[in-house]
gemmi code that builds the backbone of each chain (N, CA, C; Angstrom):
import gemmi

chains = {
    "A": [
        ("MET", (88.146, 124.786, 53.118), (89.398, 123.249, 53.676), (89.460, 123.303, 52.510)),
        ("SER", (90.959, 122.259, 52.376), (91.102, 121.540, 51.091), (91.855, 119.740, 51.917)),
        ("ILE", (91.542, 119.901, 53.144), (92.341, 118.495, 53.591), (90.911, 118.388, 54.522)),
        ("LYS", (90.850, 116.508, 54.346), (89.775, 116.102, 54.621), (90.238, 115.272, 55.832)),
        ("ILE", (90.217, 114.547, 57.112), (91.050, 113.498, 57.802), (89.815, 112.809, 58.622)),
        ("ARG", (90.131, 111.893, 58.234), (89.209, 110.762, 59.162), (90.066, 109.444, 60.002)),
        ("SER", (89.670, 109.010, 60.938), (90.499, 108.071, 61.596), (89.533, 106.669, 62.058)),
        ("ARG", (89.964, 105.400, 61.987), (89.080, 104.663, 62.716), (90.146, 103.794, 63.582)),
        ("ARG", (89.494, 103.383, 64.492), (90.258, 102.310, 65.268), (90.071, 100.890, 65.021)),
        ("LEU", (91.259, 100.278, 64.836), (91.971, 98.771, 64.130), (91.917, 98.211, 65.050)),
        ("ASP", (92.880, 96.539, 65.002), (92.936, 95.422, 66.046), (94.652, 96.277, 65.810)),
        ("GLY", (94.939, 96.891, 67.059), (96.006, 96.906, 67.095), (97.004, 98.688, 66.471)),
        ("TYR", (96.247, 99.291, 66.093), (96.695, 100.391, 65.278), (95.613, 101.479, 65.242)),
        ("ILE", (95.800, 102.817, 64.725), (94.351, 103.402, 64.271), (95.024, 103.477, 62.856)),
        ("GLU", (93.909, 103.685, 62.050), (94.070, 104.006, 60.748), (93.736, 105.634, 60.188)),
        ("VAL", (94.344, 106.170, 59.789), (94.112, 107.708, 59.405), (94.319, 107.587, 57.924)),
        ("LYS", (93.017, 108.425, 57.031), (93.011, 108.854, 55.916), (93.337, 110.270, 55.598)),
        ("VAL", (93.832, 110.881, 54.990), (94.014, 112.578, 54.225), (93.866, 112.327, 52.718)),
        ("LEU", (92.515, 113.377, 52.880), (92.292, 113.722, 51.452), (92.645, 115.388, 51.070)),
        ("ILE", (93.355, 115.551, 50.185), (93.287, 116.838, 50.051), (93.267, 117.366, 48.704)),
        ("SER", (92.561, 118.533, 48.455), (91.881, 118.755, 47.018), (93.227, 119.703, 46.805)),
        ("HIS", (93.781, 119.247, 45.056), (94.936, 120.329, 45.479), (94.748, 119.938, 43.602)),
        ("PRO", (95.637, 120.495, 42.218), (95.309, 120.128, 41.214), (96.580, 119.404, 40.930)),
        ("MET", (97.751, 119.624, 41.731), (98.996, 118.684, 41.105), (99.301, 118.938, 39.540)),
        ("GLU", (99.437, 119.600, 39.305), (99.619, 119.986, 38.073), (101.368, 120.035, 37.862)),
        ("ASN", (101.534, 118.897, 37.032), (103.407, 118.985, 36.867), (103.795, 119.951, 36.025)),
        ("GLY", (103.314, 120.615, 34.913), (103.509, 122.045, 34.107), (103.913, 121.798, 32.931)),
        ("ARG", (103.561, 120.158, 31.996), (103.288, 119.269, 31.033), (101.984, 119.258, 30.488)),
        ("ASN", (100.818, 119.625, 31.152), (99.495, 119.220, 30.615), (99.547, 120.587, 29.922)),
        ("ARG", (98.175, 120.681, 28.723), (97.927, 121.353, 28.101), (96.300, 122.079, 28.345)),
        ("ASP", (95.828, 122.928, 28.736), (94.388, 123.249, 28.459), (93.735, 123.325, 27.111)),
        ("ALA", (92.334, 123.310, 27.163), (91.518, 123.479, 25.968), (92.365, 124.054, 24.986)),
        ("ASN", (92.978, 125.304, 25.235), (93.378, 125.805, 23.954), (94.472, 125.845, 23.555)),
        ("GLY", (95.305, 124.749, 24.000), (96.958, 124.313, 24.252), (97.669, 125.197, 24.535)),
        ("GLU", (97.390, 126.171, 25.595), (98.212, 126.574, 26.261), (99.075, 125.240, 27.760)),
        ("LEU", (100.164, 125.653, 27.871), (100.753, 124.810, 28.796), (100.187, 125.054, 30.198)),
        ("ILE", (99.762, 124.402, 31.213), (98.932, 124.934, 32.521), (100.267, 125.024, 33.455)),
        ("PRO", (100.706, 125.729, 34.123), (101.642, 125.951, 34.724), (101.750, 125.036, 36.307)),
        ("ALA", (103.358, 124.460, 36.407), (103.214, 124.167, 37.346), (102.651, 124.108, 38.648)),
        ("HIS", (101.612, 123.161, 39.416), (100.967, 123.905, 40.472), (101.102, 122.309, 41.624)),
        ("PHE", (101.980, 122.433, 42.273), (101.643, 120.681, 42.735), (102.781, 120.987, 44.331)),
        ("ILE", (101.770, 119.880, 45.454), (102.061, 120.359, 46.622), (103.687, 119.821, 46.846)),
        ("GLU", (104.147, 120.529, 47.711), (105.896, 120.231, 47.895), (106.350, 119.145, 49.256)),
        ("GLN", (105.840, 119.868, 49.940), (105.494, 118.991, 51.198), (104.567, 118.744, 52.451)),
        ("LEU", (104.404, 117.624, 53.165), (103.099, 117.385, 53.765), (103.774, 116.993, 55.373)),
        ("VAL", (103.079, 117.453, 55.785), (103.853, 117.382, 57.508), (102.312, 116.753, 58.189)),
        ("VAL", (102.564, 115.751, 59.351), (101.379, 115.075, 59.849), (101.750, 115.091, 61.401)),
        ("LYS", (100.695, 115.828, 62.277), (101.453, 116.111, 63.388), (100.823, 115.098, 64.734)),
        ("LEU", (100.970, 114.422, 65.220), (99.909, 114.164, 66.573), (100.147, 114.787, 67.495)),
        ("ASN", (99.272, 115.759, 68.881), (99.408, 116.463, 69.828), (100.947, 117.312, 69.346)),
        ("GLY", (101.085, 117.843, 68.423), (102.278, 118.699, 68.240), (103.302, 118.047, 68.045)),
        ("GLN", (103.959, 116.771, 67.704), (104.777, 115.906, 67.386), (104.749, 115.546, 66.140)),
        ("ASN", (105.866, 115.574, 65.362), (105.937, 115.180, 64.114), (105.818, 113.146, 64.042)),
        ("VAL", (104.709, 113.180, 63.043), (104.839, 111.688, 62.672), (105.096, 110.927, 61.467)),
        ("LEU", (104.838, 111.888, 60.702), (105.058, 111.510, 59.087), (104.947, 112.787, 58.378)),
        ("SER", (106.377, 112.974, 57.332), (106.525, 113.809, 56.563), (106.185, 113.493, 54.868)),
        ("SER", (106.434, 114.352, 54.165), (106.745, 113.799, 53.132), (107.023, 115.251, 51.996)),
        ("HIS", (107.970, 114.584, 51.285), (107.879, 115.236, 50.183), (107.349, 115.012, 48.478)),
        ("MET", (107.234, 115.779, 47.660), (106.835, 115.485, 46.479), (106.570, 116.272, 45.305)),
        ("ALA", (106.213, 115.905, 43.848), (105.819, 116.767, 43.369), (105.300, 116.649, 42.661)),
        ("GLY", (104.862, 116.669, 41.182), (103.985, 116.566, 40.282), (103.331, 114.990, 39.829)),
        ("SER", (104.173, 114.039, 40.270), (104.200, 112.846, 39.874), (103.550, 112.230, 40.642)),
        ("VAL", (102.574, 112.917, 41.720), (101.711, 112.331, 42.575), (100.327, 112.851, 41.857)),
        ("SER", (99.178, 112.039, 42.281), (97.973, 112.526, 41.576), (97.410, 113.525, 42.204)),
        ("LYS", (96.426, 113.892, 40.873), (95.635, 114.681, 41.685), (94.568, 114.480, 42.802)),
        ("ASN", (94.200, 115.196, 43.864), (93.797, 115.250, 44.699), (94.176, 114.329, 45.309)),
        ("PRO", (95.585, 114.196, 46.097), (96.634, 113.312, 47.012), (95.827, 112.882, 48.131)),
        ("PHE", (95.600, 111.593, 48.197), (94.952, 110.787, 49.077), (95.729, 109.823, 49.389)),
        ("PHE", (96.147, 109.518, 50.832), (96.903, 108.907, 51.555), (96.421, 108.430, 53.083)),
        ("THR", (97.095, 107.473, 53.287), (96.682, 106.471, 54.742), (97.599, 106.075, 55.308)),
        ("PHE", (97.883, 106.227, 56.752), (99.068, 105.906, 57.438), (98.020, 105.625, 58.666)),
        ("ARG", (99.341, 104.759, 59.281), (98.802, 103.794, 60.679), (99.394, 104.290, 61.710)),
        ("LEU", (98.696, 104.807, 62.691), (99.388, 104.954, 64.011), (99.320, 103.652, 64.573)),
        ("LYS", (100.704, 103.965, 65.465), (100.237, 102.710, 66.617), (99.441, 102.938, 67.378)),
        ("SER", (99.566, 103.897, 68.462), (98.851, 104.277, 69.545), (98.138, 105.423, 69.137)),
        ("GLY", (97.019, 105.756, 70.110), (96.729, 107.048, 70.545), (95.243, 106.935, 71.425)),
        ("GLU", (94.928, 108.006, 71.733), (93.852, 108.255, 73.231), (92.551, 109.020, 72.082)),
        ("ALA", (91.528, 108.713, 72.772), (90.279, 109.654, 72.581), (90.737, 111.015, 72.706)),
        ("GLY", (90.448, 112.086, 71.747), (90.804, 113.360, 71.709), (92.572, 113.452, 71.542)),
        ("ASP", (93.148, 112.818, 71.254), (94.492, 113.376, 70.318), (94.505, 113.691, 69.477)),
        ("LYS", (95.130, 115.196, 68.996), (94.910, 115.948, 68.070), (95.839, 115.535, 66.789)),
        ("ILE", (95.153, 115.103, 65.802), (96.350, 114.947, 64.282), (95.803, 116.294, 63.229)),
        ("ALA", (96.822, 116.448, 63.201), (97.099, 117.994, 62.509), (97.845, 117.550, 60.989)),
        ("VAL", (97.412, 118.151, 59.977), (97.969, 118.029, 58.593), (98.344, 119.217, 58.365)),
        ("THR", (99.354, 119.657, 57.607), (99.678, 120.763, 57.197), (100.238, 120.472, 55.514)),
        ("TRP", (100.011, 120.902, 54.734), (100.845, 121.092, 53.241), (101.186, 122.506, 52.547)),
        ("MET", (102.033, 122.524, 52.294), (102.781, 123.469, 51.532), (102.966, 123.611, 49.803)),
        ("ASP", (102.862, 124.429, 48.943), (102.867, 123.653, 47.450), (104.045, 124.747, 46.894)),
        ("ASN", (103.990, 124.411, 45.334), (105.528, 125.302, 45.253), (104.780, 126.896, 44.674)),
        ("ARG", (103.512, 127.190, 44.760), (103.282, 128.947, 45.156), (103.136, 129.413, 46.203)),
        ("GLN", (104.209, 128.126, 47.439), (103.754, 128.807, 48.752), (102.673, 129.190, 49.518)),
        ("ILE", (101.608, 128.513, 48.836), (100.162, 128.437, 49.651), (100.320, 127.336, 50.195)),
        ("SER", (99.557, 127.603, 51.613), (99.482, 126.499, 52.306), (98.220, 126.119, 53.107)),
        ("ASP", (97.754, 125.204, 53.645), (96.660, 124.953, 54.459), (97.432, 123.787, 55.387)),
        ("SER", (95.833, 123.875, 56.440), (96.234, 122.515, 57.281), (94.767, 122.660, 58.032)),
        ("ALA", (94.899, 121.345, 58.635), (93.716, 121.113, 59.102), (93.983, 120.064, 60.737)),
        ("GLU", (92.704, 120.145, 61.633), (92.874, 119.298, 62.886), (91.789, 118.361, 62.651)),
        ("HIS", (92.329, 116.800, 63.444), (91.247, 115.868, 63.715), (91.650, 115.182, 64.997)),
        ("LEU", (90.539, 114.980, 65.908), (90.774, 114.753, 66.786), (89.871, 112.920, 66.912)),
        ("LEU", (90.862, 111.959, 67.414), (90.749, 110.816, 67.471), (89.393, 110.594, 68.209)),
        ("ASP", (88.881, 109.242, 68.173), (87.548, 109.085, 68.557), (88.126, 107.997, 69.636)),
        ("GLU", (87.142, 107.518, 70.143), (87.147, 106.330, 71.542), (88.186, 105.052, 70.660)),
    ],
    "B": [
        ("MET", (104.282, 157.697, 74.915), (104.535, 156.338, 76.014), (106.011, 155.409, 75.328)),
        ("PRO", (106.700, 156.087, 75.597), (107.842, 155.578, 75.178), (108.328, 153.750, 76.020)),
        ("SER", (107.444, 153.546, 76.667), (107.791, 152.056, 77.116), (106.896, 151.274, 76.238)),
        ("SER", (106.045, 151.623, 75.901), (104.985, 150.783, 74.621), (105.498, 150.999, 73.286)),
        ("ARG", (106.228, 151.900, 73.414), (106.798, 152.167, 71.885), (108.330, 151.381, 71.574)),
        ("ARG", (109.040, 151.228, 73.223), (110.244, 150.307, 73.065), (109.439, 149.356, 72.899)),
        ("LEU", (108.523, 148.800, 73.592), (107.683, 147.179, 73.308), (107.659, 146.828, 72.159)),
        ("PHE", (107.078, 147.720, 71.431), (106.864, 147.529, 70.055), (107.815, 147.112, 69.215)),
        ("LEU", (108.586, 148.145, 69.402), (110.141, 147.695, 68.813), (110.741, 146.351, 68.993)),
        ("LYS", (110.700, 146.245, 69.856), (111.537, 144.836, 70.682), (110.333, 144.116, 69.860)),
        ("LYS", (109.264, 143.854, 69.728), (107.986, 143.032, 69.051), (108.486, 142.554, 67.367)),
        ("THR", (108.829, 144.031, 66.969), (108.326, 143.971, 65.329), (109.995, 143.091, 64.961)),
        ("GLY", (110.940, 143.755, 66.348), (112.382, 143.452, 65.789), (112.023, 141.566, 65.924)),
        ("THR", (111.580, 140.941, 66.788), (111.530, 139.569, 67.119), (110.653, 138.830, 65.816)),
        ("LEU", (109.865, 139.525, 65.561), (109.254, 139.234, 64.423), (109.763, 139.474, 63.429)),
        ("ALA", (110.345, 140.128, 62.794), (111.231, 139.972, 61.255), (112.067, 139.426, 61.990)),
        ("ALA", (112.961, 138.932, 62.819), (113.899, 138.020, 62.907), (113.143, 136.566, 62.533)),
        ("GLY", (112.526, 136.521, 63.179), (111.658, 135.148, 62.896), (111.514, 134.710, 61.481)),
        ("ALA", (111.053, 135.743, 60.550), (110.278, 135.685, 59.379), (111.821, 135.463, 58.570)),
        ("LEU", (112.562, 136.192, 58.744), (113.901, 136.061, 58.100), (114.633, 134.236, 58.075)),
        ("LEU", (114.305, 134.079, 59.538), (114.949, 132.450, 59.559), (114.008, 131.710, 58.631)),
        ("ALA", (112.325, 131.847, 58.888), (111.765, 131.314, 58.175), (111.894, 131.195, 56.752)),
        ("GLY", (112.119, 131.962, 56.257), (112.586, 132.327, 55.070), (113.535, 131.575, 54.648)),
        ("VAL", (114.661, 131.783, 55.261), (115.489, 131.283, 55.068), (115.771, 129.568, 54.563)),
        ("SER", (115.115, 129.025, 55.801), (115.161, 127.515, 55.715), (114.019, 126.938, 54.822)),
        ("ALA", (112.874, 127.926, 54.587), (112.139, 127.448, 53.631), (112.997, 127.585, 52.348)),
        ("LYS", (114.366, 128.368, 51.755), (114.667, 128.795, 50.475), (115.398, 127.730, 50.529)),
        ("ALA", (116.468, 126.833, 51.587), (116.956, 126.113, 51.462), (116.601, 124.590, 51.094)),
        ("LEU", (114.883, 124.881, 51.731), (114.725, 123.471, 51.628), (113.989, 123.506, 49.965)),
        ("ALA", (113.689, 124.649, 49.596), (113.080, 124.485, 48.261), (114.541, 124.195, 47.461)),
        ("ILE", (115.492, 124.801, 47.997), (116.680, 123.972, 46.424), (116.791, 122.510, 46.490)),
        ("GLU", (116.800, 121.758, 47.789), (116.907, 120.721, 47.951), (115.436, 120.031, 47.179)),
        ("HIS", (114.393, 120.266, 47.332), (113.482, 120.102, 46.863), (113.550, 120.101, 45.241)),
        ("THR", (113.869, 121.198, 44.793), (114.233, 121.137, 43.474), (114.819, 120.301, 42.778)),
        ("GLN", (116.481, 119.892, 43.253), (117.219, 119.461, 43.358), (116.573, 117.810, 43.058)),
        ("TYR", (116.007, 116.992, 44.261), (116.128, 115.724, 44.273), (114.333, 115.319, 43.466)),
        ("PHE", (113.446, 116.488, 43.337), (112.474, 116.645, 42.157), (112.805, 117.134, 40.562)),
        ("ALA", (113.909, 117.107, 40.417), (114.149, 118.118, 39.062), (113.703, 116.761, 38.160)),
        ("ALA", (113.201, 117.277, 37.029), (112.646, 116.487, 35.971), (113.738, 116.089, 34.899)),
        ("GLY", (113.796, 114.815, 34.515), (114.990, 114.144, 34.006), (115.047, 112.794, 33.725)),
        ("ASP", (116.108, 112.306, 33.698), (116.037, 110.510, 33.332), (116.363, 110.258, 34.695)),
        ("PHE", (115.831, 108.581, 34.880), (115.965, 108.293, 36.319), (117.153, 107.855, 36.733)),
        ("ALA", (118.093, 107.449, 35.971), (119.285, 107.154, 36.153), (120.033, 108.489, 37.162)),
        ("ALA", (119.978, 109.420, 36.607), (120.565, 110.804, 37.259), (119.536, 110.968, 38.774)),
        ("SER", (118.816, 110.924, 38.819), (117.450, 111.217, 39.764), (118.261, 110.429, 40.889)),
        ("TYR", (118.185, 108.792, 40.805), (118.560, 107.584, 41.559), (120.162, 107.855, 42.120)),
        ("ALA", (120.986, 108.288, 41.215), (122.429, 108.666, 41.531), (122.930, 109.744, 42.350)),
        ("ARG", (121.396, 110.558, 42.546), (121.773, 112.117, 43.295), (121.499, 111.758, 44.804)),
        ("LEU", (120.759, 110.654, 44.823), (120.162, 110.459, 45.940), (121.460, 109.155, 46.564)),
        ("PHE", (121.622, 108.250, 45.634), (122.057, 106.482, 46.051), (123.311, 106.539, 45.884)),
        ("ALA", (123.944, 107.550, 45.232), (125.643, 107.103, 44.012), (126.268, 106.609, 45.452)),
        ("GLY", (126.709, 105.375, 45.350), (128.093, 104.845, 46.190), (127.603, 104.111, 47.503)),
        ("GLN", (126.005, 103.938, 47.334), (125.702, 103.222, 48.699), (125.216, 102.058, 48.041)),
        ("THR", (125.408, 100.724, 48.823), (124.887, 99.581, 48.547), (123.140, 99.037, 48.876)),
        ("ILE", (122.616, 98.758, 47.733), (121.261, 98.735, 48.124), (120.705, 97.227, 47.567)),
        ("ILE", (120.062, 96.707, 48.925), (119.861, 95.284, 48.953), (118.047, 95.456, 48.129)),
        ("ASP", (118.380, 94.220, 47.392), (116.946, 94.045, 47.164), (115.951, 92.887, 47.957)),
        ("SER", (115.186, 93.441, 48.860), (114.319, 92.639, 49.716), (112.965, 92.212, 49.567)),
        ("ASP", (112.726, 91.478, 50.294), (111.068, 91.103, 49.943), (110.099, 91.045, 51.219)),
        ("LEU", (111.256, 91.430, 51.948), (110.985, 92.069, 53.329), (109.980, 93.701, 52.983)),
        ("LEU", (110.069, 94.183, 51.900), (109.244, 95.641, 51.940), (108.242, 95.099, 50.889)),
        ("GLU", (106.889, 95.268, 51.052), (105.805, 94.915, 50.352), (105.771, 96.267, 49.651)),
        ("MET", (104.739, 96.025, 48.374), (104.547, 97.387, 47.558), (103.276, 96.255, 46.651)),
        ("SER", (102.128, 96.686, 46.984), (101.055, 96.515, 45.889), (100.459, 97.632, 45.253)),
        ("LEU", (100.757, 97.279, 43.486), (100.086, 98.400, 42.652), (99.438, 97.215, 41.696)),
        ("PRO", (98.519, 97.694, 41.071), (97.552, 97.160, 39.956), (99.165, 96.200, 38.840)),
        ("ASP", (98.782, 95.384, 38.824), (99.699, 94.462, 37.117), (99.625, 95.462, 36.005)),
        ("ILE", (98.411, 96.046, 35.565), (98.070, 96.395, 34.598), (96.882, 97.646, 35.437)),
        ("ALA", (97.981, 99.325, 34.859), (97.008, 100.096, 35.518), (96.059, 100.719, 34.455)),
        ("GLU", (95.222, 100.508, 33.829), (93.705, 101.567, 33.226), (94.322, 102.839, 32.888)),
        ("ASP", (94.443, 103.724, 33.996), (94.388, 105.154, 34.123), (95.992, 105.680, 34.822)),
        ("GLY", (96.948, 105.731, 34.006), (98.026, 106.232, 34.391), (97.949, 107.645, 35.178)),
        ("ALA", (96.567, 108.294, 35.510), (96.797, 109.704, 36.395), (96.732, 109.011, 37.676)),
        ("VAL", (96.174, 108.344, 37.727), (95.437, 107.493, 39.011), (95.839, 105.979, 39.520)),
        ("VAL", (97.421, 105.957, 39.581), (97.611, 104.517, 40.336), (97.790, 104.496, 41.749)),
        ("PRO", (96.803, 103.212, 42.433), (96.782, 103.197, 44.019), (97.973, 101.851, 44.083)),
        ("ILE", (98.853, 102.532, 44.831), (99.960, 101.990, 45.628), (99.258, 101.585, 47.150)),
        ("THR", (100.054, 100.330, 47.450), (100.336, 100.515, 48.913), (101.648, 99.883, 49.404)),
        ("ILE", (102.315, 100.524, 50.334), (103.716, 100.126, 50.694), (103.475, 100.002, 52.354)),
        ("SER", (103.755, 98.433, 52.747), (103.973, 98.113, 53.997), (105.033, 97.362, 53.996)),
        ("SER", (105.295, 96.800, 55.417), (106.407, 95.932, 56.060), (106.574, 95.697, 57.410)),
        ("ASP", (107.230, 94.707, 57.952), (107.077, 94.257, 58.966), (108.007, 94.977, 59.660)),
        ("LEU", (108.866, 95.252, 58.978), (110.260, 96.186, 59.497), (109.801, 97.320, 60.369)),
        ("ASP", (109.985, 97.523, 61.438), (109.621, 98.251, 62.250), (110.594, 99.471, 62.533)),
        ("ASP", (111.572, 99.387, 61.785), (112.724, 100.622, 61.966), (112.855, 101.474, 61.006)),
        ("VAL", (111.740, 101.597, 59.737), (112.663, 102.231, 58.413), (112.151, 103.610, 58.698)),
        ("GLU", (113.115, 104.309, 58.406), (113.185, 105.696, 58.605), (112.585, 106.865, 57.331)),
        ("ARG", (113.002, 106.305, 56.046), (112.612, 107.092, 55.168), (112.232, 106.015, 53.628)),
        ("LEU", (111.642, 106.367, 53.397), (110.865, 105.539, 51.770), (111.117, 106.877, 50.831)),
        ("TYR", (111.347, 105.763, 49.600), (111.393, 106.730, 48.401), (111.155, 106.075, 47.136)),
        ("LEU", (110.031, 106.476, 46.437), (109.305, 106.240, 45.601), (109.357, 106.741, 44.502)),
        ("PHE", (109.748, 105.554, 43.446), (110.216, 106.471, 41.992), (109.526, 105.550, 40.923)),
        ("ALA", (109.441, 105.903, 40.003), (108.909, 105.897, 38.972), (109.720, 105.700, 37.312)),
        ("ASP", (110.465, 104.649, 36.905), (111.353, 104.846, 36.125), (111.577, 105.726, 34.807)),
        ("LYS", (109.957, 105.836, 34.350), (109.848, 106.627, 33.441), (109.172, 107.871, 33.071)),
        ("ASN", (108.723, 108.345, 34.225), (108.302, 109.262, 34.503), (109.265, 110.522, 34.227)),
        ("PRO", (108.812, 111.546, 33.629), (109.387, 113.228, 33.807), (110.388, 113.443, 34.649)),
        ("THR", (109.219, 113.064, 35.858), (109.756, 113.355, 37.143), (109.739, 112.280, 38.158)),
        ("PRO", (111.107, 111.345, 37.888), (111.317, 109.818, 38.216), (110.866, 110.175, 39.681)),
        ("LEU", (111.564, 110.617, 40.989), (111.142, 110.460, 42.404), (109.550, 110.684, 41.887)),
        ("VAL", (108.935, 110.168, 42.857), (107.304, 110.428, 43.341), (107.206, 111.227, 44.201)),
        ("ALA", (107.721, 110.241, 45.153), (107.632, 111.166, 46.750), (108.829, 110.785, 47.976)),
        ("GLU", (109.314, 111.215, 48.836), (109.927, 110.750, 50.118), (109.141, 110.933, 51.051)),
        ("PHE", (109.133, 109.889, 52.044), (108.373, 110.326, 53.160), (109.140, 109.443, 54.289)),
        ("GLU", (109.404, 110.518, 55.452), (109.965, 110.263, 56.485), (109.128, 109.993, 57.628)),
        ("LEU", (109.407, 108.541, 58.037), (108.539, 108.020, 59.309), (109.395, 108.047, 60.416)),
        ("THR", (108.427, 108.140, 61.460), (108.983, 108.418, 62.645), (108.382, 107.371, 63.582)),
        ("PRO", (108.975, 106.802, 64.710), (108.598, 105.249, 65.584), (107.036, 105.551, 65.989)),
        ("LEU", (106.356, 106.658, 65.772), (105.079, 106.624, 65.978), (103.580, 105.838, 64.948)),
        ("VAL", (104.246, 105.568, 64.032), (103.672, 105.182, 62.634), (104.352, 103.604, 62.154)),
        ("SER", (103.235, 102.750, 61.986), (104.146, 101.730, 61.418), (104.018, 101.684, 60.487)),
        ("THR", (105.218, 100.839, 59.091), (105.863, 100.864, 58.267), (104.622, 100.904, 57.210)),
        ("TYR", (103.510, 101.159, 56.855), (102.632, 101.445, 55.933), (101.873, 102.595, 55.332)),
        ("LEU", (101.564, 102.607, 54.135), (101.346, 103.562, 53.437), (100.102, 103.467, 52.048)),
        ("THR", (99.660, 104.316, 52.214), (98.831, 104.093, 50.429), (98.709, 105.526, 50.023)),
        ("ALA", (98.809, 106.061, 48.712), (98.920, 106.941, 48.035), (98.460, 106.527, 46.823)),
        ("ARG", (98.219, 107.622, 45.951), (97.586, 107.303, 44.517), (98.503, 108.388, 43.512)),
        ("ILE", (99.377, 107.559, 42.615), (100.238, 108.335, 42.028), (100.361, 107.792, 40.084)),
        ("LYS", (101.109, 109.537, 39.645), (100.785, 109.310, 38.507), (101.851, 108.159, 37.558)),
        ("LEU", (101.774, 107.311, 36.727), (102.626, 106.628, 36.011), (102.684, 107.248, 34.504)),
        ("ALA", (103.744, 107.614, 33.757), (103.377, 108.088, 32.478), (103.421, 107.262, 31.326)),
        ("GLU", (103.934, 106.028, 31.566), (103.890, 104.814, 31.076), (103.980, 103.616, 31.086)),
        ("SER", (104.399, 102.684, 30.767), (104.755, 101.186, 31.462), (105.987, 101.520, 32.036)),
        ("CYS", (106.088, 101.201, 33.166), (107.402, 101.395, 33.756), (107.885, 100.341, 35.001)),
        ("ASN", (108.750, 100.422, 35.717), (108.847, 100.002, 37.081), (109.215, 100.729, 38.022)),
        ("VAL", (107.966, 100.553, 38.935), (107.966, 101.337, 40.203), (109.468, 100.444, 41.432)),
        ("ILE", (109.673, 101.351, 41.562), (111.006, 101.474, 42.377), (110.808, 101.639, 44.214)),
        ("LEU", (111.077, 100.721, 44.987), (110.562, 101.473, 46.602), (112.082, 101.397, 47.321)),
        ("ILE", (112.684, 102.511, 48.107), (113.431, 102.392, 48.275), (113.372, 102.310, 50.167)),
        ("ALA", (113.954, 101.518, 50.872), (113.674, 102.000, 51.969), (115.031, 102.029, 53.216)),
        ("ARG", (115.089, 103.302, 53.766), (116.510, 103.127, 54.199), (116.057, 103.047, 56.450)),
        ("ARG", (116.926, 101.948, 57.030), (116.826, 101.582, 58.193), (118.187, 101.952, 58.264)),
        ("GLY", (118.767, 103.180, 59.128), (119.887, 103.185, 59.562), (120.821, 103.545, 58.435)),
        ("ASP", (121.844, 102.604, 58.275), (122.692, 102.794, 57.063), (122.648, 101.920, 56.251)),
        ("GLN", (121.494, 100.991, 56.405), (121.306, 99.970, 55.104), (119.934, 100.629, 54.387)),
        ("LEU", (120.148, 100.141, 52.896), (119.249, 100.441, 52.238), (118.316, 99.099, 51.629)),
        ("LEU", (117.458, 98.839, 51.643), (116.525, 97.900, 50.770), (115.488, 98.393, 49.685)),
        ("ARG", (115.768, 97.854, 48.748), (114.433, 98.068, 47.427), (113.513, 96.721, 47.515)),
        ("ARG", (112.756, 97.181, 46.592), (112.032, 96.473, 45.702), (111.001, 97.365, 44.660)),
        ("SER", (111.003, 96.272, 43.438), (110.401, 97.005, 42.117), (109.710, 96.122, 41.901)),
        ("ARG", (108.499, 96.812, 40.984), (107.639, 96.403, 40.570), (107.294, 97.120, 39.131)),
        ("TRP", (107.262, 95.502, 38.312), (106.588, 96.237, 36.482), (105.211, 96.788, 36.787)),
        ("VAL", (104.875, 97.647, 36.087), (103.601, 98.099, 36.322), (103.276, 98.474, 34.617)),
        ("LYS", (102.101, 97.764, 33.763), (101.706, 97.935, 32.647), (100.549, 99.482, 32.623)),
        ("VAL", (101.057, 100.205, 31.910), (99.851, 101.416, 31.975), (99.226, 101.786, 30.338)),
        ("VAL", (97.670, 101.448, 30.391), (96.950, 101.694, 29.426), (97.039, 103.029, 28.589)),
        ("HIS", (96.496, 103.729, 29.548), (96.384, 105.152, 29.305), (97.319, 106.008, 30.278)),
        ("GLY", (98.302, 106.467, 29.932), (99.317, 107.159, 30.351), (99.392, 108.358, 29.895)),
        ("GLY", (100.375, 108.833, 28.931), (100.367, 109.817, 27.921), (100.677, 111.398, 28.242)),
        ("CYS", (100.705, 112.308, 27.543), (101.636, 113.352, 28.085), (100.912, 114.222, 28.915)),
        ("GLY", (101.915, 114.396, 29.826), (101.757, 115.516, 30.846), (101.736, 114.354, 31.895)),
        ("VAL", (101.665, 113.489, 32.067), (101.222, 112.635, 33.241), (102.543, 112.406, 33.794)),
        ("GLY", (102.613, 112.520, 35.540), (104.030, 112.292, 36.172), (104.992, 113.476, 36.179)),
    ],
}
model = gemmi.Model(1)
for chain_id, residues in chains.items():
    chain = gemmi.Chain(chain_id)
    for i, (resn, *xyz) in enumerate(residues, 1):
        res = gemmi.Residue()
        res.name, res.seqid = resn, gemmi.SeqId(i, " ")
        for name, pos in zip(("N", "CA", "C"), xyz):
            atom = gemmi.Atom()
            atom.name, atom.element = name, gemmi.Element(name[0])
            atom.pos, atom.b_iso = gemmi.Position(*pos), 0.0
            res.add_atom(atom)
        chain.add_residue(res)
    model.add_chain(chain)
structure = gemmi.Structure()
structure.add_model(model)
structure.setup_entities()
């Protein structure tokens, strides 16, 4: 599992935090032997609430390693399902789900 | 069992068509992505998205970043606005080899609020553009980067 999702209910909104394990290599770094490390970064991130798009993002190698995002849902009921999916430049993808608390 | 064979063919046919469609849209997306997130200078990247469009500097967009970033590999950023109808956000770092850092598409289900961690290759302007309908708003911040260095961004 490369994705961790946390949520908490605050005054008037629900704060959602998403942490993804990913190298986000931009293809310009070199390893210990001086060899270029091939580009490997997330290109697309999609967040859904009960199957409906709420937020999506396109990105590349200028986002830090192990991307961490916070956003705010305007409303949500206990048991509502948040689903996060990413896809990278090697067509690898992963997704995770999280249920909102009371 | 001809009927099950037919069913099998029908199902695999549908699957193949689905895979083809998915393949096509993924490819189209990849082309667009490669274009917008191409390495190159900031002016070209900016022009590809906003050439010929009026952009208004606005302090209705708020962007919080450290004035001095010790480590350019991990710079926290918070974007927020009381404007409720922002559809898209574009974030640039004008000295990064890949100047477009990220593009976000918001829906009415979320507030105009985001935090992220970005790379800054060197001291630069971080530029946020928000699209609301046909209006484009801009907010910029200068960030001094202590350790940026090769490969970052």
